[in-house]
Structures are given as structure tokens and as C-alpha cells.
C-alpha positions in Angstrom: -12.5 26.3 -16.2 -11.4 23.6 -13.8 -13.7 20.7 -13.6 -11.8 18.8 -10.8 -13.5 17.8 -7.7 -12.6 19.5 -4.5 -9.8 17.8 -2.7 -12.0 16.9 0.0 -13.7 14.6 -2.0 -10.6 12.9 -3.2 -9.8 12.2 0.3 -13.0 11.0 1.1 -12.8 8.9 -2.2 -9.7 7.4 -2.0 -8.6 7.7 1.7 -9.4 4.3 2.8 -7.9 2.7 0.0 -4.4 4.8 0.5 -4.5 3.8 4.3 -5.3 0.2 3.4 -2.1 0.1 0.9 0.0 2.0 3.7 -1.0 -0.5 6.3 -0.1 -3.5 3.8 3.4 -1.9 2.9 4.4 -0.4 6.5 2.3 -2.3 9.0 -0.4 -0.6 11.2 2.0 1.1 13.5 3.5 3.4 10.8 0.5 3.7 8.4 -1.3 6.6 9.9 1.7 8.8 9.7 2.4 7.7 5.9 -1.3 8.1 5.1 -1.1 12.1 6.6 2.3 12.6 4.8 0.7 11.5 1.3 -2.5 13.7 1.7 -0.6 16.5 2.8 1.9 16.5 -0.2 -1.1 15.6 -2.6 -3.0 18.5 -1.4 0.0 20.8 -2.4 0.4 19.3 -5.8 -3.4 18.6 -6.8 -3.8 21.9 -8.3 -1.4 21.2 -11.0 -2.7 17.5 -11.8 -4.0 16.9 -15.0 -8.0 16.2 -15.0 -7.5 13.3 -17.0 -5.1 11.7 -14.4 -6.1 8.5 -12.6 -6.4 10.1 -9.2 -6.1 6.6 -7.3 -2.9 5.7 -9.2 -1.3 9.3 -8.3 -2.2 9.0 -4.5 -0.5 5.5 -4.6 2.4 6.7 -6.3 2.6 9.4 -3.3 2.0 7.0 -0.7 4.9 4.5 -2.2 7.5 7.6 -1.7 6.0 8.3 1.8 6.3 4.7 2.4 10.0 4.6 1.3 10.7 7.9 3.4 9.1 6.0 6.8 11.2 2.6 5.9 14.4 4.5 5.7 13.9 6.5 8.7 12.9 3.3 10.6 16.2 1.9 9.6 17.8 4.8 11.7 15.7 4.5 14.8 16.0 2.1 17.6 13.8 -1.3 17.5 10.9 -1.5 19.8 11.7 -4.5 22.3 8.1 -5.6 22.6 5.5 -5.7 20.1 2.0 -4.7 21.3 -0.7 -7.2 20.5 -3.2 -6.1 17.7 -6.8 -5.4 18.9 -9.5 -6.6 16.5 -10.3 -3.9 14.1 -11.2 -3.6 10.5 -9.7 -1.6 7.6 -7.0 -3.3 6.9 -5.7 -3.7 10.4 -5.1 -7.5 11.2 -7.0 -8.8 14.1 -5.8 -12.0 16.2 -7.4 -14.4 13.2 -5.3 -12.7 10.9 -1.7 -12.3 13.1 -0.4 -15.6 11.0 -0.9 -14.1 7.9 0.1 -10.6 8.9 3.3 -11.9 10.0 3.6 -13.8 6.4 3.0 -10.7 4.7 5.5 -8.7 6.8 8.2 -11.5 5.7 7.7 -11.1 2.0 10.8 -9.1 0.1 10.0 -5.5 -0.2 8.9 -5.5 -3.9 6.6 -8.3 -3.6 4.7 -7.1 -0.9 4.3 -3.7 -2.3 3.4 -5.2 -5.7 0.7 -7.4 -3.5 -0.8 -4.0 -1.9 -0.9 -2.1 -5.1 -2.8 -4.7 -7.0 -4.8 -6.6 -4.8 -5.5 -3.6 -1.8 -5.5 -0.5 -4.4 -6.7 -2.7 -7.5 -4.1 -0.9 -9.6 -3.4 -2.1 -13.3 0.2 -3.6 -13.6 1.4 -0.7 -15.7 0.5 1.9 -12.7 2.5 -0.5 -10.4 5.5 -0.7 -12.5 5.5 3.1 -12.8 5.3 3.2 -8.9 8.0 0.6 -8.3 10.1 1.5 -11.1 10.5 -1.3 -13.4 8.5 -3.3 -16.4 4.9 -4.5 -16.3 6.4 -8.0 -16.6 8.5 -7.2 -13.5 5.4 -5.9 -11.7 3.2 -8.9 -12.6 5.9 -11.1 -11.3 6.6 -9.7 -8.3 2.6 -9.8 -7.4 3.0 -13.6 -9.0 5.9 -14.4 -6.7 4.4 -12.4 -3.6 1.2 -14.7 -3.9 3.1 -17.8 -4.2 5.5 -16.9 -1.5 1.9 -16.5 0.6 0.5 -19.7 -0.4 3.5 -21.2 0.5 3.9 -20.0 3.7 0.4 -19.3 4.8 -1.6 -22.0 2.9 -5.1 -21.0 1.8 -5.1 -17.4 3.0 -5.1 -16.0 -0.5 -7.2 -17.3 -3.0 -9.7 -14.8 -3.9 -8.6 -12.1 -6.8 -5.5 -13.6 -7.6 -6.2 -13.8 -11.5 -4.3 -11.1 -13.5 
């Protein structure tokens, strides 16, 4: 007898976290598409997911793959000429006060930005981050630490909460 929760409950429970992760990794413009693709893919694979699996880590891993797809596709697309200013909003979309922080996060090397998103936005353990990024636990911890160091260096005082292991 299958005791897994209905997929709709999975979306309701983890959808906001996955969207925040997508926004940190990709930026607000591409995040919605990656989020949708993540849950379409997850919906197809969910029946085969073991009941003991960490659903949130599984979803973040799928989102990571979808983000890579979006980044690869973006390299083939023309760049926009002007950037539309962000309207104040919540749920991981930066408002005017966060514009400098958002720009700083965007400039982080890819692995650091991803490690920051998966650790501090999704709350994943370093072992789960290492599995997603394809490296060791130590490398995942180092990428997150280097990312925080770079954020503090280029945007002093912005990242202080939740920065412990």
C-alpha cells in the first residue's frame, strides 16, 4: 500500500522553497519557467520515488538540473538591451532595497551561488548539496563559505543570519 502524500500536497508544501531556489540561481525572470519544468518533471517521476526519500532535496536536485538547462539555453539566446526594474515584491524577488544585494549575488561564481541557494534558501544539508552539484561534502561547504565571504566582501553587513554550519 502506497503511503506517499498526494503530489498536490508536495507542490503545496515545497513549491515556495523551490521557487526561491530557482530565483536565487537564475534570477526572477527565468525562475518561473524552471519552477514549472521542475514540477512537471517531478510529477512524472513521483510515483517511482521511494517513500523514504527526502522530497525537498529531490525537488531541489530536479530544479538544479532545470536551472542548468535554462542557463545553457540562455547562452544561445540574444541578450536583452535594457533591464526592467524590479517591482517591490516578496517571496525571493528583490525589491528596490535589495537591488545591490541581488546584483552581488548575480555576480557570484555559479557553484557559489548555487551552494548559497541550496543551503540558505532551501536549507539543504551539505551532503545533499554535494550530491546535487556533483562533488564532495567539503567542496559544497567550501563553495557556500566562499559565496558568503564574497557576499560579505562586496555587500558588507547583508548576510549575517543563518551563516553557521
